[in-house]
C-alpha positions in Angstrom: 2.6 15.7 -1.7 -1.0 16.7 -3.3 -2.2 20.1 -3.5 -5.6 21.7 -3.0 -7.2 24.6 -5.0 -9.7 26.9 -3.0 -12.9 26.8 -5.4 -11.9 23.6 -7.5 -15.3 22.1 -6.4 -17.2 24.8 -8.0 -14.7 24.2 -10.8 -15.3 20.7 -11.2 -19.1 21.3 -11.0 -18.9 23.7 -13.8 -16.8 21.3 -15.9 -20.0 18.5 -15.4 -22.7 20.8 -16.3 -21.0 21.4 -19.8 -21.2 17.8 -20.5 -18.6 16.1 -22.8 -16.9 19.2 -23.5 -16.5 20.0 -20.2 -15.0 16.5 -19.4 -12.7 16.9 -22.5 -11.2 20.4 -21.8 -11.1 19.7 -18.3 -8.9 16.9 -18.9 -6.9 18.6 -21.4 -6.0 21.4 -18.7 -5.1 18.8 -16.1 -2.8 16.7 -18.6 -1.1 20.2 -19.5 -0.4 20.9 -15.9 0.9 17.8 -15.2 3.4 17.7 -18.0 4.3 21.3 -17.0 5.1 20.4 -13.2 6.8 17.4 -14.5 9.1 19.5 -16.9 9.7 21.9 -13.9 10.7 19.3 -11.8 13.1 17.5 -13.9 14.7 21.2 -14.7 15.2 22.0 -11.2 17.3 18.7 -10.8 19.2 19.1 -13.8 19.6 23.0 -14.1 18.9 24.4 -10.9 21.5 26.1 -8.7 23.6 23.6 -6.9 25.7 25.0 -3.9 26.9 21.9 -1.8 29.8 19.8 -1.6 32.0 19.2 -4.6 33.8 15.8 -4.1 35.9 13.6 -5.9 34.4 10.0 -6.7 36.5 6.8 -6.1 37.5 5.4 -9.4 35.9 2.6 -11.2 32.9 4.4 -11.7 31.5 5.7 -15.3 30.9 8.7 -14.1 32.8 12.4 -14.3 35.6 12.5 -11.5 34.0 15.2 -9.8 30.4 15.9 -8.6 29.0 19.0 -7.4 26.2 18.0 -4.9 23.1 20.2 -3.8 22.8 21.9 -0.4 20.1 21.8 1.9 17.0 22.6 0.5 18.2 22.9 -3.1 16.7 20.3 -5.8 19.0 17.1 -5.8 22.0 17.4 -8.3 22.0 15.0 -11.3 24.4 12.4 -11.6 23.4 9.4 -13.5 20.0 10.5 -15.1 18.2 8.1 -13.3 16.2 10.1 -10.9 15.2 12.7 -14.0 14.3 10.0 -16.2 11.9 8.4 -13.3 10.1 11.5 -13.0 6.2 10.6 -14.6 3.5 12.6 -15.2 -0.3 10.7 -15.6 -3.7 12.2 -15.8 -6.9 10.7 -16.2 -10.0 12.7 -16.6 -9.7 15.6 -13.9 -7.2 14.0 -12.1 -3.6 14.5 -12.6 -0.5 12.8 -10.7 3.5 13.6 -11.5 5.7 11.2 -9.3 8.9 9.2 -9.1 8.6 5.3 -8.4 12.3 5.3 -7.5 12.6 4.5 -3.4 15.0 7.2 -2.9 13.1 9.8 -4.4 10.7 10.2 -1.0 13.8 10.5 0.9 15.3 13.4 -1.4 11.9 15.2 -1.4 11.4 14.7 2.3 14.7 14.1 3.8 15.9 11.9 6.5 17.2 12.2 10.0 20.6 11.8 8.6 20.1 14.1 5.4 18.4 17.5 4.7 15.4 17.4 2.4 16.2 18.0 -1.3 12.8 18.8 -2.7 12.1 18.7 -6.3 8.7 17.6 -6.8 6.5 19.8 -4.3 8.3 23.0 -5.5 7.3 22.2 -9.3 3.7 21.8 -7.8 3.6 24.7 -5.9 5.0 26.8 -8.4 2.5 26.1 -11.2 -0.9 26.6 -9.4 -1.4 29.9 -11.2 -0.5 28.1 -14.4 -3.0 25.5 -13.5 -5.9 28.2 -12.6 -5.1 29.7 -15.9 -5.3 26.4 -17.9 -8.9 25.7 -16.0 -9.8 29.2 -17.1 -9.0 28.6 -20.5 -10.9 25.0 -20.7 -14.1 26.3 -19.0 -14.2 29.1 -22.1 -13.4 26.6 -24.8 -16.2 24.3 -23.2 -18.9 27.0 -22.6 -18.5 28.0 -26.3 -18.6 24.7 -27.4 -21.4 24.0 -25.3 -23.4 27.2 -26.4 -22.7 26.2 -30.3 -24.6 23.0 -29.7 
């Protein structure tokens, strides 16, 4: 999943015109947003509302004997912590990426023929659009001030 913000091309051009200050401040805005999206995705798995089936596990597992699953459309319910620990954020210059490289993360996000989707990355991304715009605005202001001083 990826997101696109209207007017982004003009914003990127503005950062480029501000030289090194623009590149540095823009990169900070992207990195901060990627980390915020990652944190929100993790919170949705760890603490989000879960109203799915409660079931008892078979014995022999080193897990709690009871598990509250997530319902259709809710973020997955944490169980072992593997999904949460797999969620990563990376950024380079004006590009950011938040992802999980677990094979089953894709199926949780988008569902299968036999399982409803349990999105956690998409909602975190969409929920941070305004945060990203605010970070870009602050970055442009800081870079412009620095550019004007030099």
